[in-house]
N, C-alpha and C positions, 0 to 999 in steps of 0.2 A: 449916485442920485444927487442932483444938485439941491441946494437949500431952498430954491424957489419952486421945486417940483414936489408934489405930494405923492404918497405911495400909489394911489390909484392911477395917476398919470404915468408914473414910472412903469407900473405893471402893464399898462396898455402899450407902452412904447417898446420896452426892451425885455420883458419877462418871457423867456422861451418856454417856461413851464406853465404859463397862465392858462393854457387850454386843458391842463390836467388838474384833477382834484386829488391833492395829496394830503387831505385832512386826516386820514387815518394812517399815515406813513411816518416813519422816523428815519431821517436822513443823517448820516455822519459825513462831514466834510473835513478832509485834512487840507491844511494850507489855506484855511478860510480867513486868514487875516488880511489878505490883499489879493489883487489880481483875479484870476479865473476862479479860485476857491471862494473868494468873497462874492463874486457874481453868482456862483452856483448856490451858495448859502442863502443869499438874498432872494434869488428866484424861487428856491424851494420853500422858504418861509412865506413868500407872497402867495404861493400856490397852496398854502395851508399846512405844510408839513411841520412836524416837530423837528428842529434842527440841532444837532450837536456839532459844534465847531471846534476844530483843533488848530492851534497856531503856535508858533515858536515865540511870538511876541505878545505879551499881555496887552500892551497899548493897542496894537492892531486888532487883537481879539475883541477888546472892549469896543472899538470903533465899529466892527462888524456887528456885534451884538446890538448896539444902539440902532443901526440901520435896520436890523431884522425885527426889532421890537415894535 
C-alpha cells in the first residue's frame, strides 16, 4: 500500500478477500512479514478478520502490523 493511498482505496483495488465477511474469523499467517504472507495478512485484516502474524523478523512484523491496524 502506498503512502498516498488510503485503506478503502487499497481494498477496492487489490484486496482479493474484500468480497468475504471475515469479521468472525481468526486467521494465522506464517511468513507475514513480507511478500505473499504480508499481502494475505493485510487482505484478511481488511476483510475484517482477527489476524495473528508470524515472522522471523521483528522489524518486518511491526511493519505488517502497522499496515493492518
